C-alpha positions, 0 to 999 in steps of 0.5 A: 500500500505504501510503495504503490499507493493502492487501496487496502482491498487491492492487496487481498489478491496479491497478499491473500489477506483481507482489507481489514487485516491489511489496514490493521497491519499498516497501522501497526507498521506506522506505529512501529516506525513512529515509536522507533524514529520519532524522538531522533528524526520525526520532530521539529528542528531545535535552534541547536539542530539548525545551527549544526546543520548550517555549520555542516552546510557551510563546511561543504560550500553551502552556507545557510542551507539546512538540507536538500529538498525534493517535491513531487505531485501526488495524484489526489483521486478523491479530492472534494469537488469544492477544492478541485480547481484549487488543487488541479495542476496545470502540468498534470491536468488532474488534482494533485497534492505537492509533497515536499521533504527536506533531508539533512546530510545525516538523513534527518527528515 
């Protein structure tokens, strides 16, 4: 589901488990990832974190940079009709949400 962005009921043929079990497994997986990585990686940057990242960036020739950024347009199939014009991408011609991520040199996202 996470890798291909498919619905829970689309996994039943391939994995041979039902929709409810698939959703429960996904929730357990996400809870596990959050419990393992939340304190170190899934938090707001503190002033000390930003100072450290700026220092490392300066040493590497990129002053005042926190990390590299990437973004993508993710198709939003179930976008409410009232919002369709606001989220329609000119290049894609369909409703999308823009996902942005910044990663530091040590993969802190």
